[in-house]
C-alpha positions as CSV (number, residue, x, y, z in Angstrom):
1,M,0.0,0.0,0.0
2,K,1.3,3.5,-0.9
3,L,1.5,5.8,2.1
4,T,2.6,9.3,3.1
5,I,5.3,9.8,5.7
6,F,5.0,12.7,8.1
7,W,8.4,13.5,9.5
8,H,8.3,15.0,13.0
9,R,11.3,17.2,14.0
10,R,10.7,20.4,16.1
11,D,6.9,19.7,16.3
12,L,6.5,16.9,18.9
13,R,2.7,17.0,19.1
14,I,-0.2,15.8,16.9
15,E,-2.5,18.7,17.7
16,D,-2.3,22.0,15.8
17,N,0.5,20.7,13.7
18,A,0.5,22.4,10.3
19,G,2.4,19.8,8.2
20,L,0.6,16.8,9.8
21,Y,-2.8,18.4,9.3
22,R,-2.0,18.9,5.6
23,A,-0.7,15.4,5.2
24,L,-3.9,13.9,6.7
25,K,-6.2,16.2,4.7
26,E,-4.5,16.4,1.3
27,S,-2.1,13.6,0.6
28,G,-4.6,11.1,-0.5
29,H,-2.7,8.2,1.2
30,P,-2.7,6.8,4.7
31,V,-0.2,8.8,6.9
32,L,2.5,7.2,8.9
33,P,4.5,9.5,11.2
34,L,8.3,9.2,11.6
35,F,10.9,10.5,14.0
36,I,14.7,10.2,13.7
37,F,17.1,10.5,16.6
38,D,19.8,12.1,14.6
39,K,23.4,10.8,15.3
40,H,24.9,13.9,13.8
41,I,23.3,15.9,16.6
42,L,23.4,13.4,19.5
43,D,27.1,12.5,18.9
44,Q,28.0,16.2,19.7
45,L,26.5,15.9,23.2
46,D,29.1,15.1,25.8
47,D,26.6,14.7,28.7
48,K,25.0,11.3,28.3
49,K,22.4,12.3,30.9
50,D,21.3,15.3,28.7
51,A,17.8,16.1,29.9
52,R,16.8,17.3,26.4
53,V,17.3,13.8,24.9
54,Q,15.1,12.3,27.6
55,F,12.5,15.0,27.0
56,I,12.4,14.2,23.3
57,H,12.2,10.5,24.1
58,D,9.4,11.0,26.5
59,H,7.3,13.1,24.1
60,I,7.8,10.7,21.2
61,Q,6.4,8.1,23.6
62,I,3.4,10.3,24.2
63,I,2.8,10.6,20.4
64,R,3.3,6.9,20.1
65,N,0.6,6.2,22.7
66,Q,-1.8,8.6,21.0
67,L,-1.3,7.0,17.6
68,E,-1.7,3.5,19.0
69,E,-5.1,4.5,20.3
70,L,-6.0,5.3,16.7
71,G,-4.7,1.9,15.5
72,S,-1.6,3.5,14.0
73,G,2.0,4.1,15.1
74,I,5.2,6.0,14.6
75,I,8.5,4.9,13.0
76,V,11.3,5.8,15.4
77,R,14.9,5.3,14.2
78,Y,18.3,6.2,15.5
79,G,21.0,7.0,13.1
80,K,22.0,9.4,10.3
81,P,19.1,10.6,8.2
82,E,20.9,10.2,4.9
83,E,21.4,6.5,5.8
84,I,17.9,5.9,7.3
85,W,15.9,7.3,4.5
86,P,17.2,4.8,1.8
87,S,16.3,1.9,4.2
88,L,12.8,3.4,4.6
89,L,12.3,3.6,0.9
90,E,13.1,-0.1,0.7
91,E,10.7,-1.0,3.5
92,Y,7.7,1.2,2.5
93,D,6.0,2.2,-0.7
94,I,6.2,6.0,0.0
95,A,4.2,8.3,-2.2
96,Q,5.3,11.6,-0.6
97,V,6.8,13.1,2.5
98,Y,5.4,15.9,4.5
99,T,7.3,17.9,7.2
100,N,7.5,21.3,8.9
101,R,10.3,23.6,8.1
102,D,13.4,24.1,10.3
103,Y,15.5,27.2,9.8
104,E,18.9,26.2,11.2
105,S,21.8,25.7,8.8
106,Y,22.3,22.1,9.6
107,A,18.6,21.4,9.2
108,I,18.5,23.1,5.8
109,S,21.5,21.2,4.5
110,R,20.0,17.9,5.9
111,D,16.7,18.5,4.2
112,Q,18.4,19.3,0.9
113,R,20.2,15.9,1.1
114,I,17.0,14.1,1.9
115,E,15.1,15.9,-0.8
116,E,17.7,14.7,-3.3
117,I,17.4,11.1,-2.1
118,L,13.6,11.2,-2.4
119,A,13.8,12.9,-5.8
120,Q,15.7,9.9,-7.2
121,Q,12.4,7.9,-6.8
122,N,10.2,10.9,-7.8
123,I,8.9,11.4,-4.2
124,P,8.2,15.0,-3.3
125,L,9.2,16.5,0.0
126,R,6.5,19.0,1.0
127,T,7.4,21.5,3.8
128,F,5.2,23.8,5.9
129,K,5.5,26.7,8.4
130,D,4.8,25.6,11.9
131,H,7.6,26.6,14.2
132,V,7.0,30.4,14.0
133,I,4.2,32.8,13.3
134,F,5.9,34.6,10.5
135,E,9.0,33.3,8.7
136,Q,11.9,34.6,6.6
137,K,10.2,36.9,4.1
138,E,6.8,37.5,5.6
139,V,7.5,40.6,7.7
140,V,9.7,42.9,5.7
141,K,10.2,46.7,5.2
142,K,8.5,48.6,2.5
143,D,11.5,48.1,0.2
144,G,11.2,44.3,0.7
145,L,14.4,44.0,2.8
146,P,14.4,42.3,6.1
147,Y,14.2,44.3,9.3
148,T,17.3,44.4,11.5
149,V,15.9,46.5,14.3
150,F,13.3,44.9,16.6
151,T,10.9,47.8,17.4
152,P,9.7,48.5,13.8
153,Y,9.7,44.8,13.1
154,S,7.4,44.1,16.1
155,R,5.1,46.9,15.0
156,R,4.8,45.4,11.5
157,W,4.5,41.9,13.0
158,K,1.5,42.9,15.1
159,E,-0.1,44.8,12.2
160,K,0.2,41.7,10.0
161,L,-0.9,39.4,12.8
162,G,-4.4,40.8,13.0
163,T,-6.7,37.8,13.6
164,R,-4.8,35.5,11.2
165,L,-2.6,33.3,13.3
166,S,-2.6,30.4,10.9
167,D,-1.4,30.1,7.3
168,Y,-2.3,26.6,6.4
169,T,-4.2,27.4,3.2
170,D,-4.1,30.0,0.5
171,V,-7.8,30.6,0.5
172,N,-10.1,32.5,2.8
173,G,-12.4,30.6,5.1
174,K,-12.5,28.8,8.4
175,E,-9.1,27.3,8.0
176,H,-7.6,30.8,8.4
177,Q,-9.2,31.1,11.8
178,I,-6.9,30.0,14.6
179,S,-9.8,28.6,16.6
180,Y,-10.4,26.0,14.0
181,Y,-7.0,24.4,14.9
182,L,-7.3,24.7,18.6
183,K,-9.8,22.0,19.3
184,P,-8.6,19.4,21.7
185,Y,-8.0,17.1,18.7
186,P,-8.0,19.4,15.6
187,N,-7.3,16.4,13.3
188,Q,-10.2,14.4,14.6
189,E,-12.1,14.4,11.4
190,Y,-9.0,12.9,9.6
191,Q,-8.0,10.4,12.3
192,D,-9.1,7.4,10.1
193,R,-6.5,8.5,7.6
194,Y,-3.5,7.3,9.7
195,F,-1.7,4.2,8.4
196,K,-2.9,1.2,10.4
197,T,-0.1,-0.8,11.9
198,S,0.8,-2.9,14.9
199,P,3.1,-1.2,17.4
200,L,6.5,-0.4,15.9
201,P,9.9,-0.8,17.6
202,Y,11.1,2.0,19.8
203,P,14.7,2.5,20.8
204,T,15.5,3.0,24.5
205,L,17.7,5.8,25.8
206,G,20.3,3.1,26.5
207,D,20.2,1.9,22.9
208,M,21.4,5.4,21.9
209,G,24.0,5.6,24.6
210,F,22.1,7.9,26.9
211,E,20.8,7.6,30.5
212,K,17.9,9.2,32.4
213,S,18.4,12.6,33.8
214,N,17.4,13.9,37.2
215,I,16.8,17.4,35.9
216,Q,13.2,18.5,36.3
217,I,11.4,19.7,33.1
218,P,9.1,22.7,33.4
219,K,5.4,22.1,32.8
220,K,3.9,23.1,29.5
221,T,0.9,24.7,31.1
222,V,1.1,28.2,32.7
223,A,-1.5,30.0,34.9
224,Q,-3.2,32.9,33.2
225,K,-2.4,35.0,36.2
226,L,1.4,34.6,35.6
227,I,0.9,35.8,31.9
228,K,-1.3,38.7,33.0
229,E,1.4,39.8,35.5
230,Y,4.3,39.0,33.3
231,D,5.3,42.7,32.6
232,Q,5.4,43.3,36.4
233,K,7.3,40.3,37.6
234,R,9.5,39.0,34.7
235,N,12.7,40.8,35.8
236,F,12.9,39.4,39.3
237,P,14.6,36.0,39.4
238,A,13.6,35.2,43.0
239,I,9.9,34.9,42.1
240,E,8.0,32.8,39.6
241,G,7.4,35.5,37.1
242,T,8.4,33.8,33.8
243,S,6.6,31.0,31.9
244,R,9.7,28.7,31.4
245,L,8.0,27.4,28.3
246,G,11.2,27.7,26.3
247,I,11.9,24.0,26.0
248,H,8.3,23.4,24.8
249,F,8.6,26.0,22.1
250,R,12.0,24.7,21.1
251,F,10.8,21.1,20.5
252,G,7.2,22.0,19.5
253,T,5.4,20.2,22.3
254,I,3.1,23.3,22.4
255,S,1.7,25.4,19.6
256,I,3.2,28.8,19.0
257,R,-0.1,29.9,17.5
258,E,-2.1,28.9,20.6
259,K,0.3,30.8,22.9
260,A,0.4,33.9,20.7
261,L,-3.4,34.0,20.5
262,K,-3.7,33.9,24.3
263,A,-0.8,36.4,24.8
264,S,-2.4,38.8,22.4
265,Y,-5.2,39.5,24.8
266,L,-3.5,38.7,28.1
267,N,-0.2,40.6,28.1
268,D,1.5,42.6,25.3
269,T,4.9,42.2,27.0
270,F,4.7,38.4,26.9
271,L,3.6,38.6,23.3
272,N,6.7,40.7,22.6
273,E,8.8,37.7,23.8
274,L,7.2,35.6,21.1
275,V,7.9,38.3,18.6
276,W,11.5,38.3,19.6
277,R,11.5,34.6,18.9
278,D,10.3,35.2,15.4
279,F,12.7,38.1,15.0
280,Y,15.8,36.1,15.7
281,A,14.5,33.1,13.6
282,M,14.1,35.6,10.8
283,I,17.6,37.1,11.3
284,L,19.1,33.6,11.2
285,S,17.2,32.8,8.0
286,N,18.1,36.0,6.2
287,F,21.6,36.3,7.5
288,P,22.9,32.8,8.1
289,K,26.5,34.1,8.7
290,V,25.4,35.1,12.3
291,A,25.6,31.4,13.3
292,K,29.4,31.8,13.4
293,N,30.1,35.5,12.8
294,A,29.2,38.9,14.3
295,F,26.2,40.5,12.5
296,R,28.2,43.7,12.5
297,Q,31.4,42.9,10.7
298,K,33.4,45.6,12.5
299,Y,33.1,43.8,15.8
300,E,35.3,41.0,14.5
301,Y,38.2,43.3,15.1
302,I,37.7,43.2,18.9
303,E,40.7,41.7,20.6
304,W,39.2,39.3,23.1
305,R,41.4,38.3,26.1
306,N,39.9,34.8,26.2
307,N,41.5,33.9,29.5
308,E,40.7,30.2,30.0
309,T,41.0,30.3,33.7
310,E,38.5,33.2,34.0
311,F,36.2,31.5,31.6
312,Q,36.2,28.4,33.7
313,K,35.4,30.5,36.8
314,W,32.5,32.0,34.9
315,C,31.2,28.6,33.9
316,E,31.4,27.3,37.4
317,G,29.8,30.3,39.0
318,R,32.9,31.4,40.9
319,T,33.5,34.9,39.7
320,G,33.0,36.7,43.0
321,Y,30.0,38.5,41.6
322,P,26.9,37.1,43.4
323,I,24.3,37.7,40.7
324,V,26.5,36.2,38.1
325,D,27.5,33.2,40.2
326,A,23.9,32.5,41.1
327,G,22.9,32.5,37.4
328,M,25.6,30.2,36.4
329,R,24.9,27.7,39.2
330,E,21.2,27.8,38.4
331,L,22.1,26.9,34.8
332,N,24.5,24.1,35.7
333,Q,22.1,22.5,38.2
334,T,18.7,22.9,36.4
335,G,19.3,23.6,32.7
336,H,17.5,26.9,33.2
337,M,18.6,30.5,33.8
338,H,16.3,33.5,34.5
339,N,16.0,35.8,31.4
340,R,17.2,38.9,33.2
341,V,20.2,37.0,34.6
342,R,21.1,35.6,31.2
343,M,21.7,39.2,30.1
344,I,23.8,40.0,33.2
345,T,26.0,36.9,32.9
346,A,26.4,37.4,29.1
347,S,27.4,41.0,29.6
348,F,29.8,40.1,32.3
349,L,31.6,37.5,30.2
350,T,31.9,39.7,27.1
351,K,32.6,43.0,28.7
352,H,34.1,42.5,32.2
353,L,36.2,39.5,31.2
354,L,36.5,40.3,27.5
355,I,35.9,36.8,26.4
356,D,34.5,36.1,22.9
357,W,30.7,35.9,22.9
358,R,31.0,32.6,21.0
359,W,32.5,30.9,24.0
360,G,29.5,31.9,26.1
361,E,27.0,31.0,23.4
362,A,28.5,27.5,23.1
363,Y,28.4,27.0,26.9
364,F,24.7,28.1,27.0
365,A,24.0,25.8,24.1
366,S,25.4,22.8,26.0
367,K,23.4,23.5,29.1
368,L,20.1,25.3,28.4
369,L,17.1,23.0,28.2
370,D,15.5,25.6,25.9
371,F,18.6,26.1,23.7
372,D,17.5,27.5,20.3
373,L,20.3,28.5,17.9
374,A,18.5,31.6,16.7
375,S,17.5,33.0,20.1
376,N,20.7,32.0,21.9
377,N,22.8,33.5,19.1
378,G,20.7,36.7,19.0
379,G,20.9,37.1,22.8
380,W,24.6,36.7,22.9
381,Q,25.3,39.1,20.1
382,W,23.0,41.6,21.7
383,A,24.9,41.4,24.9
384,A,28.3,41.7,23.1
385,G,27.1,44.7,21.1
386,C,27.7,43.0,17.7
387,G,24.3,41.8,16.8
388,T,21.1,43.3,15.3
389,D,19.5,46.0,17.4
390,A,22.3,45.3,20.0
391,A,23.1,47.1,23.2
392,P,25.8,49.7,22.4
393,Y,29.3,48.5,23.3
394,F,29.6,51.2,26.0
395,R,26.6,49.8,27.8
396,V,28.2,47.7,30.4
397,F,25.9,46.1,33.0
398,N,27.0,46.8,36.6
399,P,26.4,43.5,38.4
400,Y,26.1,45.2,41.7
401,S,23.4,47.7,40.6
402,Q,21.6,44.9,38.7
403,Q,21.6,42.9,41.9
404,Q,20.3,45.8,43.9
405,K,17.5,46.5,41.4
406,F,16.3,43.0,40.7
407,D,17.3,40.9,43.8
408,K,17.4,43.5,46.5
409,D,16.7,41.0,49.3
410,M,19.2,38.5,47.8
411,K,16.7,35.7,47.9
412,Y,17.9,34.4,44.5
413,I,21.5,34.8,45.4
414,K,21.2,33.1,48.7
415,K,19.4,30.2,47.1
416,W,22.2,29.5,44.6
417,V,25.2,31.0,46.4
418,P,24.7,29.9,50.1
419,E,28.3,30.8,51.0
420,Y,27.8,34.5,50.0
421,G,28.5,36.8,53.0
422,T,30.8,34.3,54.6
423,P,34.6,34.0,54.5
424,E,34.2,31.0,52.1
425,Y,32.9,33.3,49.3
426,I,35.6,34.1,46.8
427,S,36.9,37.5,45.9
428,P,35.8,39.1,42.6
429,V,37.8,37.8,39.6
430,V,38.1,41.4,38.3
431,E,37.3,44.9,39.7
432,H,34.3,46.4,38.2
433,K,35.5,49.9,37.5
434,M,38.8,48.7,36.0
435,A,36.9,46.1,33.9
436,R,34.5,48.7,32.5
437,E,37.3,51.1,31.6
438,R,39.2,48.3,29.9
439,C,36.2,47.2,28.0
440,L,35.5,50.7,26.6
441,R,39.2,51.0,25.6
442,V,39.4,47.6,23.9
443,F,36.1,48.0,22.1
444,K,37.0,51.5,21.0
445,E,40.4,50.4,19.7
446,G,38.9,47.4,17.9
447,L,36.2,49.5,16.2
448,A,38.8,52.0,15.1
449,K,40.9,49.3,13.5
450,A,37.7,48.0,11.8
451,E,37.1,51.5,10.3
452,E,40.6,51.6,8.8
453,A,40.5,48.0,7.5
454,I,37.0,48.1,6.1
455,V,37.5,51.5,4.4
């Protein structure tokens, strides 16, 4: 029997899933879902108790259970996609493949390789927008060029948003109304179109060389009260004022459309966070160089100190700056760091210690549960002054004033740095005033060299 494969990647849910919906509705063949644990990605993870791998494994099991209730299943493989797909083509009579788009450079090159493999047998690869509200070329300036400053982008984003949060079809009608997709089981009318199969094999974490993690994953449900008060509480790390939904957005266990719809009438500040997410995804799509290079070329002339001993102290939360150390220890122990503290720790690394932002970006990538290349890269370049709409280089966060402003009672600090205020707490790795002056000098000199070189 000919069938359609729906390939799950960053969309680990069956509800409100653009590509899956289209496969069920339009393909004309029974749909069999697929997920690949990609060795290219997993082999780069040093921590074999990486909570993100367990998170994915758990949510694939949830999908597997849902599909088995419908008499279907999901193919789950572990390996390299370019090796797995030829074997799938031998096992199944595949008519076409549906999937949702991923905008990272590795994903783009991977999909190009798979598209070529499928094309050899005249099998189309159909891709859809699901991970963002608006993608690469959908929100642009009047001249058709992409925005590189957030505020005008966000204004245009919200104007374009209107009441259309879904772009599944090219015709007007109920399928343009977001409420149509937010039923408990929006694909219910097409459930009989899943491929019927007995349960399929499912690799264990151990089969892939991983173990269970003790890190607790944040819930994917958030109280409306928290969203309503988000603008008032989001900057204070000692209180529960942020949603911590990042990992769910990252792997698509929740719908960005659903959350944007709710945020649009609950809290504009929270909605802005979702706009930032689209903004950085758009930047990565239009300017892929940012994955490895500064958006502003002249900042490549900064002479970073890159002191490995100081970097290690920063990683371990032993800088002698309480708010910085608290943030790094929270990250190391939980895989999470409060949003405000992310800015403080990033500014400290790049400006107090003059360590290349790419070092910090890579460390965050290895630890954050909600690591997303576009957002992580955008945040680090913002902190270093070299990105789009970045903080100017002469804006150097004062860790002491940030502590006084956002953790005045030191509840957050005392939680993560219990030795603070005792003789056991270490001295600052660098003196603030000196570090600020050094930063301004080094950045000014580097930008002067850039002017000469670029001209």
